[in-house]
Short mmCIF file of the C-alpha atoms (twelve columns), coordinates in Angstrom:
data_MODEL
# 
_entry.id   MODEL 
# 
loop_
_atom_site.group_PDB 
_atom_site.id 
_atom_site.type_symbol 
_atom_site.label_atom_id 
_atom_site.label_alt_id 
_atom_site.label_comp_id 
_atom_site.label_asym_id 
_atom_site.label_seq_id 
_atom_site.Cartn_x 
_atom_site.Cartn_y 
_atom_site.Cartn_z 
_atom_site.pdbx_PDB_model_num 
ATOM 1   C CA . MET A 1   71.880 -67.582 0.227   1 
ATOM 2   C CA . ALA A 2   68.088 -67.384 -0.125  1 
ATOM 3   C CA . THR A 3   66.516 -64.215 -1.424  1 
ATOM 4   C CA . THR A 4   63.241 -63.056 0.073   1 
ATOM 5   C CA . LEU A 5   60.544 -60.735 -1.185  1 
ATOM 6   C CA . GLN A 6   58.215 -59.284 1.434   1 
ATOM 7   C CA . HIS A 7   54.763 -57.765 1.211   1 
ATOM 8   C CA . ASN A 8   52.306 -56.429 3.772   1 
ATOM 9   C CA . ILE A 9   48.739 -56.746 2.545   1 
ATOM 10  C CA . THR A 10  46.276 -54.401 4.246   1 
ATOM 11  C CA . THR A 11  43.419 -54.242 1.744   1 
ATOM 12  C CA . ALA A 12  40.751 -56.622 0.481   1 
ATOM 13  C CA . LEU A 13  41.611 -55.662 -3.106  1 
ATOM 14  C CA . THR A 14  43.612 -58.080 -5.246  1 
ATOM 15  C CA . GLN A 15  47.321 -57.202 -5.074  1 
ATOM 16  C CA . ASP A 16  50.270 -58.248 -7.235  1 
ATOM 17  C CA . LEU A 17  53.003 -60.083 -5.356  1 
ATOM 18  C CA . LEU A 18  55.025 -60.615 -8.536  1 
ATOM 19  C CA . THR A 19  54.339 -59.196 -11.965 1 
ATOM 20  C CA . ALA A 20  55.201 -60.945 -15.202 1 
ATOM 21  C CA . GLY A 21  58.820 -60.147 -15.973 1 
ATOM 22  C CA . ASN A 22  60.079 -60.217 -12.365 1 
ATOM 23  C CA . ASN A 23  61.749 -63.561 -13.235 1 
ATOM 24  C CA . VAL A 24  61.114 -65.170 -9.843  1 
ATOM 25  C CA . SER A 25  60.067 -68.536 -11.240 1 
ATOM 26  C CA . SER A 26  61.999 -70.574 -8.695  1 
ATOM 27  C CA . ALA A 27  60.170 -69.774 -5.452  1 
ATOM 28  C CA . LYS A 28  60.848 -72.372 -2.761  1 
ATOM 29  C CA . TYR A 29  58.345 -71.096 -0.212  1 
ATOM 30  C CA . ILE A 30  55.467 -68.661 -0.001  1 
ATOM 31  C CA . SER A 31  54.551 -67.888 3.617   1 
ATOM 32  C CA . PHE A 32  51.483 -66.036 4.893   1 
ATOM 33  C CA . SER A 33  51.161 -64.695 8.394   1 
ATOM 34  C CA . ASN A 34  47.937 -63.210 9.709   1 
ATOM 35  C CA . VAL A 35  49.076 -60.170 11.678  1 
ATOM 36  C CA . GLY A 36  45.588 -58.733 12.071  1 
ATOM 37  C CA . ASP A 37  42.847 -59.252 14.614  1 
ATOM 38  C CA . VAL A 38  40.373 -61.253 12.474  1 
ATOM 39  C CA . ASN A 39  40.694 -64.502 10.515  1 
ATOM 40  C CA . ALA A 40  41.944 -64.082 6.959   1 
ATOM 41  C CA . TYR A 41  40.756 -65.966 3.906   1 
ATOM 42  C CA . VAL A 42  43.448 -65.939 1.242   1 
ATOM 43  C CA . ASP A 43  43.392 -66.581 -2.508  1 
ATOM 44  C CA . ILE A 44  46.703 -67.079 -4.308  1 
ATOM 45  C CA . ILE A 45  46.263 -66.541 -8.016  1 
ATOM 46  C CA . LEU A 46  48.371 -67.030 -11.123 1 
ATOM 47  C CA . ASN A 47  47.282 -64.424 -13.648 1 
ATOM 48  C CA . LYS A 48  47.942 -64.021 -17.344 1 
ATOM 49  C CA . GLY A 49  45.888 -61.378 -19.125 1 
ATOM 50  C CA . ASP A 50  42.218 -61.991 -18.372 1 
ATOM 51  C CA . GLU A 51  42.820 -65.526 -17.062 1 
ATOM 52  C CA . ASN A 52  43.144 -66.418 -13.372 1 
ATOM 53  C CA . TYR A 53  44.294 -69.796 -12.032 1 
ATOM 54  C CA . TYR A 54  43.979 -70.393 -8.295  1 
ATOM 55  C CA . LEU A 55  46.833 -72.054 -6.418  1 
ATOM 56  C CA . VAL A 56  44.672 -71.763 -3.281  1 
ATOM 57  C CA . LYS A 57  41.179 -70.386 -2.825  1 
ATOM 58  C CA . GLU A 58  39.736 -69.146 0.468   1 
ATOM 59  C CA . MET A 59  42.563 -70.660 2.534   1 
ATOM 60  C CA . LEU A 60  41.925 -69.890 6.206   1 
ATOM 61  C CA . VAL A 61  44.845 -68.237 7.985   1 
ATOM 62  C CA . ALA A 62  43.761 -67.797 11.590  1 
ATOM 63  C CA . VAL A 63  44.755 -64.794 13.697  1 
ATOM 64  C CA . GLY A 64  48.433 -65.029 14.628  1 
ATOM 65  C CA . LYS A 65  49.043 -68.124 12.478  1 
ATOM 66  C CA . LEU A 66  51.547 -68.797 9.720   1 
ATOM 67  C CA . THR A 67  50.851 -70.929 6.644   1 
ATOM 68  C CA . THR A 68  53.563 -71.943 4.191   1 
ATOM 69  C CA . LEU A 69  53.297 -73.287 0.660   1 
ATOM 70  C CA . ASN A 70  56.297 -75.108 -0.801  1 
ATOM 71  C CA . LYS A 71  57.296 -76.920 -3.996  1 
ATOM 72  C CA . ASP A 72  55.023 -79.847 -3.061  1 
ATOM 73  C CA . ASP A 73  52.128 -77.379 -3.392  1 
ATOM 74  C CA . ASN A 74  53.074 -76.711 -7.057  1 
ATOM 75  C CA . ILE A 75  54.159 -73.101 -6.541  1 
ATOM 76  C CA . GLY A 76  56.630 -73.114 -9.440  1 
ATOM 77  C CA . PHE A 77  55.489 -71.106 -12.468 1 
ATOM 78  C CA . ASP A 78  56.828 -69.102 -15.396 1 
ATOM 79  C CA . ASN A 79  57.308 -65.523 -14.160 1 
ATOM 80  C CA . SER A 80  59.117 -64.297 -17.281 1 
ATOM 81  C CA . ILE A 81  57.821 -61.341 -19.287 1 
ATOM 82  C CA . ASN A 82  55.565 -63.752 -21.226 1 
ATOM 83  C CA . GLY A 83  54.608 -65.714 -18.118 1 
ATOM 84  C CA . PHE A 84  52.346 -65.272 -15.138 1 
ATOM 85  C CA . SER A 85  51.888 -62.710 -12.392 1 
ATOM 86  C CA . LEU A 86  51.362 -63.930 -8.831  1 
ATOM 87  C CA . ARG A 87  48.503 -62.240 -7.012  1 
ATOM 88  C CA . ILE A 88  46.905 -62.348 -3.594  1 
ATOM 89  C CA . GLN A 89  43.455 -61.461 -2.395  1 
ATOM 90  C CA . ALA A 90  42.831 -61.582 1.344   1 
ATOM 91  C CA . ASP A 91  39.687 -60.657 3.234   1 
ATOM 92  C CA . ASP A 92  37.755 -61.470 6.378   1 
ATOM 93  C CA . GLY A 93  35.373 -63.834 4.592   1 
ATOM 94  C CA . GLN A 94  32.438 -61.699 5.674   1 
ATOM 95  C CA . SER A 95  32.276 -59.014 3.010   1 
ATOM 96  C CA . THR A 96  34.010 -57.795 -0.111  1 
ATOM 97  C CA . SER A 97  35.435 -54.838 1.801   1 
ATOM 98  C CA . GLY A 98  36.629 -56.718 4.891   1 
ATOM 99  C CA . ALA A 99  40.309 -55.800 4.897   1 
ATOM 100 C CA . VAL A 100 42.781 -57.897 6.855   1 
ATOM 101 C CA . SER A 101 46.515 -57.636 7.553   1 
ATOM 102 C CA . VAL A 102 48.595 -60.423 6.063   1 
ATOM 103 C CA . ASP A 103 52.368 -60.486 5.716   1 
ATOM 104 C CA . VAL A 104 53.680 -62.460 2.724   1 
ATOM 105 C CA . ILE A 105 57.244 -63.677 2.299   1 
ATOM 106 C CA . ILE A 106 58.420 -65.318 -0.915  1 
ATOM 107 C CA . THR A 107 61.701 -67.198 -0.559  1 
ATOM 108 C CA . ARG A 108 63.689 -68.290 -3.568  1 
# 
């Protein structure tokens, strides 16, 4: 049976979805749903120390829409204690403080 991890993002600040050491390296899907009332622009970031690597940058998720990344989008990564954290940053694309509401579900 698939395990899911759920997050509700309601700030424009970068948020951790998974921290190094969570050992969720075998994600099958990462889904984003815009549950707010403005378009969301989403960055999905692999982070290790001071280094960021973008899986997606400024991906548009329109109001009421769902976007899903899967293994074909290279979402597999080392999430061990010495591996990467998975982060999200979502905003309205208009300003650095333009918060949006995005639900994130990670299925493994």
